[in-house]
C-alpha positions as CSV (number, residue, x, y, z in Angstrom):
1,P,2.7,44.1,198.1
2,E,2.3,46.7,195.7
3,R,3.5,46.3,192.4
4,K,4.4,50.0,191.8
5,L,3.7,50.7,187.4
6,Y,4.8,53.7,187.0
7,E,7.8,55.5,186.8
8,P,7.4,58.6,189.7
9,L,10.1,61.0,188.0
10,T,8.0,60.8,184.7
11,G,4.5,59.4,185.3
12,L,4.7,57.3,182.6
13,P,4.8,53.4,182.4
14,N,7.9,51.2,184.1
15,R,9.3,48.0,182.8
16,I,7.0,45.8,184.4
17,L,3.7,47.1,183.5
18,F,5.6,48.3,179.2
19,S,5.7,44.4,179.3
20,D,2.7,43.7,180.8
21,R,1.0,45.1,177.2
22,I,4.0,43.9,174.7
23,Q,2.1,40.2,176.4
24,S,-1.5,41.5,176.1
25,S,0.1,42.5,172.3
26,L,1.2,39.6,171.3
27,D,-1.6,37.3,172.5
28,R,-3.9,39.0,170.9
29,S,-1.6,39.5,167.3
30,R,-1.7,35.3,168.1
31,S,-5.2,35.2,168.4
32,S,-5.7,37.8,164.6
33,D,-3.3,38.1,161.8
34,S,-4.9,42.1,161.3
35,S,-3.9,42.4,165.0
36,R,0.1,43.6,163.9
37,F,1.9,46.2,166.5
38,A,5.5,47.4,166.5
39,V,8.0,48.3,169.4
40,L,10.4,50.7,169.5
41,S,12.9,51.0,172.2
42,I,14.6,54.4,173.1
43,K,18.0,54.6,173.8
44,I,20.0,58.1,174.6
45,V,23.7,56.4,174.3
46,D,25.6,59.5,176.0
47,F,22.7,61.1,178.1
48,K,24.4,61.4,181.8
49,E,28.0,62.2,180.1
50,V,26.2,65.1,178.7
51,A,23.8,66.2,181.4
52,N,26.9,65.6,183.7
53,G,28.5,68.5,180.9
54,H,25.7,70.4,181.9
55,N,24.6,72.8,185.6
56,G,20.7,71.8,183.6
57,D,18.4,69.5,186.0
58,R,19.0,66.1,184.9
59,D,15.1,65.6,185.5
60,E,14.2,68.2,183.4
61,L,16.0,67.3,180.6
62,F,14.7,63.5,180.4
63,L,11.2,65.1,180.9
64,Q,12.2,67.2,178.3
65,I,13.0,64.1,176.1
66,A,9.7,61.4,177.3
67,E,7.6,65.3,176.6
68,R,9.3,64.6,172.6
69,A,8.9,61.5,172.3
70,K,5.5,61.1,173.8
71,E,4.9,64.7,171.1
72,V,5.2,61.2,167.7
73,L,2.6,58.6,169.3
74,R,-0.8,57.9,168.3
75,E,-3.5,58.3,170.4
76,G,-3.7,54.7,171.8
77,D,0.1,54.4,171.4
78,T,1.8,52.8,174.8
79,L,5.4,55.2,176.1
80,A,7.7,54.1,178.3
81,H,10.3,55.1,180.7
82,I,12.1,50.8,181.2
83,G,15.4,52.6,182.0
84,E,17.9,55.5,183.1
85,E,17.9,56.4,179.6
86,T,15.6,55.0,177.5
87,L,12.2,55.1,176.8
88,G,9.7,51.9,174.4
89,A,7.1,52.7,172.4
90,L,4.2,49.7,171.8
91,I,2.8,51.2,168.4
92,M,0.0,49.7,167.7
93,D,-2.4,48.6,164.7
94,I,1.0,49.1,162.6
95,R,-0.3,47.0,158.7
96,D,4.0,46.5,158.2
97,P,7.4,47.3,159.1
98,S,7.5,51.1,156.5
99,E,4.9,52.4,159.3
100,A,6.6,51.6,162.4
101,N,10.2,53.2,160.5
102,A,8.2,56.5,159.6
103,L,7.5,56.5,162.9
104,A,10.4,56.0,164.5
105,A,12.1,58.4,162.1
106,R,9.8,61.4,163.7
107,V,10.8,60.5,167.3
108,L,14.2,60.4,166.5
109,E,14.1,64.2,164.4
110,N,12.0,65.1,167.3
111,L,14.9,64.1,169.8
112,N,17.4,65.4,166.9
113,Q,16.6,69.2,167.6
114,P,18.8,71.2,170.6
115,F,17.4,71.0,174.0
116,C,18.5,74.0,176.2
117,V,19.7,74.0,179.1
118,D,20.1,77.8,180.1
119,V,22.0,79.1,177.5
120,Q,22.9,76.7,175.9
121,R,22.1,73.9,173.5
122,V,22.1,70.5,174.2
123,Y,22.3,67.8,171.8
124,F,21.5,64.3,172.7
125,Q,23.1,60.8,170.3
126,S,19.7,58.7,170.1
127,C,19.3,55.9,168.2
128,I,16.2,53.7,168.0
129,G,15.5,49.6,167.3
130,I,12.7,48.4,165.9
131,A,11.0,45.3,166.7
132,W,7.6,44.3,164.6
133,S,4.9,41.7,165.5
134,G,4.8,39.7,161.6
135,G,9.2,39.5,162.0
136,V,12.1,41.7,162.9
137,F,13.7,44.1,161.1
138,C,16.3,46.3,161.6
139,S,17.3,49.5,158.6
140,G,20.8,50.6,157.4
141,G,20.8,47.0,156.1
142,L,21.6,45.3,159.9
143,V,20.3,42.3,160.5
144,C,18.3,41.3,162.7
145,G,17.1,38.1,162.2
146,G,14.6,35.7,164.6
147,G,10.9,36.1,165.3
148,P,8.6,37.0,168.1
149,A,11.6,35.0,170.5
150,T,14.7,37.1,169.5
151,W,12.7,40.3,170.2
152,G,15.0,41.3,172.8
153,A,17.9,41.2,171.4
154,A,16.5,42.6,167.7
155,V,15.0,45.2,170.3
156,F,18.7,46.8,171.4
157,R,21.3,45.1,168.4
158,G,18.8,46.7,166.0
159,W,20.4,50.7,165.8
160,W,18.1,53.6,164.2
161,G,19.6,56.7,162.8
162,G,22.6,58.5,161.0
163,K,25.4,57.0,160.4
164,V,26.5,53.0,160.6
165,D,29.7,52.4,162.0
166,E,30.7,49.6,159.7
167,R,33.4,48.4,161.7
168,N,31.5,47.4,164.6
169,G,27.7,48.4,163.3
170,R,26.6,50.5,165.8
171,P,25.6,54.6,165.2
172,A,29.0,56.7,164.2
173,R,29.0,59.6,167.0
174,A,26.9,63.2,166.6
175,P,28.6,65.8,167.8
176,R,27.2,65.7,171.8
177,H,26.3,69.4,172.2
178,Q,27.2,73.0,171.2
179,N,27.8,75.7,172.9
180,K,25.6,78.5,171.6
181,E,24.0,82.3,173.2
182,H,20.5,82.0,173.0
């Protein structure tokens, strides 16, 4: 049976193709110290809750989110649709973690802008986890530790953006939506 490699909604690579591309990048990085990359896990934390609270088209909202993330990525990077409310990005040719960190900040900045649904401005709570092929690091002083073997856990535990709730190490909640006339 033929494997589907692209998500029908977004046309972006799906989890299977994204995993294959990460594996290819890992293979290249093992054979060359100069081939570094980063993986971003971009989670729209409250997508279902916010989208269901508005009369807007959920699919159209997610397409807007994907387009905003894609605007920031460079040629040669891969944006993938890896879950109902999650995007992944494979960022190639990263020299050091600060470069991946800066790119993640620009993605988050784009996603923090309001989305328009009819006459309402809608805001989503987003977070980004980062894994770097030279090791795993997290922003906000969180400890992820480990190397490539722990990437799966690090990508989803390494939250990015906003303030961190000291009680549980997760992002502090921001306002989800704001009703405003255009």
